[in-house]
N, C-alpha and C positions, 0 to 999 in steps of 0.2 A: 737583205735588211739595209736599209740606208741610214744615213745619221738623222735623218727627220724622224724614222721608226726609232731608232733607238733612243731619241730623246724625249719622244712622246710615249714610249711604251707603258701598257698599264699591267704587263704579266710578264716575269722574269723569264718565263718558259723558253720564248722566241730569242731573246737574249742570249741565253746560255749556249742556244743550238748554234746561234751564230758567233760564236766566242770559243765553242767546241775547247780544244786542249790548250788555248792561247793565255788562259789564264795561270797567273804564276801559283805557286804554293800559298803565298801569303794572301794574295786575293780569294783564293779557295776558301782558307780558312776563316778569314775575317766574315765573307759571306756568308758561310753555314752559321759561324757563331753569331751572327748578327741577327740572323732570321731567327735563332733560339733564344736571343735577346728580346725579342719582339715580344715573346711569348713567356718570359721569363716566370711570371706569376702561374703559370701553369707547369712549370717544371717543379713537382712536389717533392722530389727524391733530391738531397743535396747532392748524391753520387751525379746525377745528371748535371746540376752546376756546376760541380767542380771540373767534370770534363769541358764543359762551355769554355770556363776559365782557363785551362790548361791549354785548349786551342787558341785560346787569346794570347797568351803567354809566348806560345811557339811564335805565333805571327807577329809579336813584336818584337822576335830577335833573341829572346830568352832562350836558355839551353831548356826547352821545354817537351824533347822528345821521350826522356826517361818519365817524366810526369805525366805526360798524356797515355804514354802506356800504361803505368799503373793507374789511372784514371778508367781508362776503356776496359781494363781488366775486372774493375771493381763494380761495372755494371752490372744489375740483375739481369741479365740476358736469358728470353726464353729459349730451353734447349742448352743452358751452360754457356761458358766465358766465351769470349771471340776467339776466331780462329789465329794465329799466331801470325803478326803481320809478316809478310812476305817480300815487301817494297824495302830498298833501303833508304828510311825516311829521310835522315840527315841528309844523304845526298842528294834526293830528289828536292830537298826544302832548300837548301843552300844553291841549289843550282839556277841562276839568274842570266838571262839571255845577254850577250854582249851587246846586242842590238836588236832591233824591232823585228828583224829580219831572221833571227835566230829561233828555231822551234823552241818551245816550252815544254819539259815531259810534263804530261799528266799526273797529277799528285793523286795517290792510292794508299790506302791502309787496310791491310787485311784482305780479304776477298770478298768483295762486293757483290758476289751473286750467293754467297752464302746466305740464306734467310732461315733463322733459327725457329723450332716450331714449339710452343706451347710450355708455360712454366703454370704451377699450380694456381688455379682460378683466373689464370690472365685473361681468359674470355670474358669473364664475369666482371671486370672492370669497365666503368664508363668509357665508352667512344675514344671521349678526348683524351683520357688518360693513357689507353692503347697507342694513341697516335702519338701523343709525346714521346713513348717509348722508342716507338719506331724512328721518330725523329732523332732521337740520341743515340740509338745504335747504329744510324747511317752517319751520324757524325763521325763515331769513333771508325768506320768503313773509310770515311773521305768522300763519300757519297752525295755530294753537292746538289744533286738532282732531286735525290731523294729526301734530303734533309728539308729544304723549302718547301717541297710538297705536303709533306706530313706536317711542318709548323702551320700551314694553312687548314689542312683540315683538323688540327686539334682547335685551332682558334675558331674555328667555325660551328666545329660541333661544339666547343662550351659556350659559345654564344647564343645559339639555338637552345642548349639546355636552359642557362639562365633566363632567357627570353621567355621560354616555356613556363618554367616554376614561377616567374613574377609577373604573369600574365593576369590583367585585370578581372578576367575572367575566372580564374582560379577562385576568386572570393565567390563569385556567382555559384560554381557547383559546389563548394563548401556548404553556403548558405542552401542550397538544394537538397544536399543528402542531411543535412541537420532538420529540415523541414520532414522529409522522410522517418528518420529515427524517432522524430516526435511524433510522427502518426502511428507508429507501431506502438509507442510507449503507451499513447492513449488507448489504443485497442487491449494491450496486456492489461491497463488499468480499469479498463471497462470487464474484462473478463473476470480478473481478482476480486471486483466488488460483485459479481454476478448480474451485472446489468443484462437484461434481455434483449439489447440490439448489439452486443459486443461483436456478433459476426458481422454485422453490418459494417461496424468500426472498422473491423479488421479487413473486409474487402476493401473498404474505401482507402485504407494505408496500401493494400498491394497493387491496386489501380494507380495510386500517387507514385508507388514505387517506378512502377512499368513506365508511366509516363515521366517522371524523371529521368530514367535511364536514356530514352530517345532523348530530353532534352541534353541530357550532359554529353550524349555521344556527340550531338550538333556542336555543342561549344567546344570539347575537347578536339574535333575538326577544324573548329575555327583556330584555336590555340595553335595548333600543329601548322597551318596555314601560315599562320603569322610569324612562327618560328622560323619556318622554312624561309621566308622573305628576309628575315633578319641573317639566317645562315648564309644566304646570298650575297646579301650585302655586305657582310663580314669577310666572306672569302675575296669579293672584289677587291674592297678596301684594302684587303692583307697583300694580296699579290700586286697592286700598285705601290704598296709600300715596300714590299720587295724590289720590286722594280726599280725606285728611286734609291734602295740599299744598294744594288748592283750598280746602279750608276757611280755612286758615292764612292764604292771600294774600288771600282776599275778605272772610273773616268771616262773619257770619250775614246772609244777606240778608232774613230774614224780620225782624230788628231793629235793622237798621243803625242805631247810636247814635253820635255822635262820642264819643271818651274824654272821662272827667269831668274836667272842668279840675281838680279838686282833684289828679287822679293826674299831672298835669304839672309836677310839681315841677324845681326848678331841676337837680336830680340827675338825672333822666328826661330831659329837654331836651337837658342836656350829654352826657350817656353816649350818646343817640341822635345827635348831631352826631358826635360822634366816631367813633360806629361807621362811620358813612356815610362822612364824609370821610376817616378812617383806612383804610377798607376793614377794620375791626377786626372781622370778623365772630364771631371767637372770644369777644368780649364778651358776645355776646347773652343768654347765662344771667346776667350779670351787670346786664343792662339789666331782666330778668324779675323778678329779686330786688327792684331797686328801683321797679318799676312795682307788684310787690305789695305792699312796704312803703308804699307811696304809696296804698293802698286799691283798686287794679285787682284785681278779682277773677275776670275770665274765666279758667278753669282750664285750657281747652283751649289760648287763645293763650299761654298761659304756658308750658304746656308745650310748644307748638310752638317758641316763641323758645329754650326749654332743649334742644330736640332737636338735628338736624344742622344746624349753623349756616351751613354754604352754601347749605342749601335754605330755614333760616328767614329768610334775610337779607330775603325777600320778605314777610314778614308786614304785615299790614295795619295793625296798630299804628303799625309804626315811620311809615309814610307819614300816618297821622294825626297822630303829633307832630310829623313835619316840615312838613306842611301848615298847623296849626294856629301852629307858631312861626313861620314864613314871613309868614302873616297877621298876627301881632302885632306882627313887626319892620316890618308895610308899614304898620300903621296908625300 
């Protein structure tokens, strides 16, 4: 992958393949949490949301290991609870490369090869609900390759369902079904009143029902086709959004440079601290303005900070400011 490929990518898969195990634990956590923040409305179980929030807290540098463990154990996983994590989480998370030539150990939670099986009625849940569950259980394992894929699956499945249910042709189907019921009602009324032509009226109702079944089948095929188009469009858009998220979280791996010290003004540092400590991520656009005024000129990063605050909280620039501030305070 070239720098041009990285900047133009609309699918995170090749980008993640290129990065390999060079992503820091903070970057991995923020990318996974960001993918799930993008489908926040689909996370219908509060336990799912608490796990995402625990991952974000951990990435922010809070003492989130214990909280993350508890939230992971609380997830209603098929086949029981998660296997006991075997990695030393704190050691892996705290390990930061001394320089860009030092390898970063991959971040793993639990056993990513263990795929649980069957909970009561799990297979009867809508596909998009099952996909959100799989995305969350893989967050608990630290498997970012599966988290982002299942997030896309959940979103595209949900988009297709909504498109199908809300399709304008559904009204046509309902009207046709009502017409058939009325035809049978007329036949029943004719029979009750003892009309001699009631067999003819009933035959007309049966014929109308058969013709309607064929018509409805055609309409449903059209609805499915249109819903599939919506599915493909939603999936492509979400993959593109995840690629932008990854660029915002990791930065540009082809020119990894620290923030210009001149951009780390007292205002920038204070704003960054306040955003993280107060969880005031709605202030990220203000932080972007402060960085720009201080001479920070990375337009993509500034736009990322001004975008969806819940997702942009994982921006690489925030981590860079906090890391430099911590080093200066420790010096």
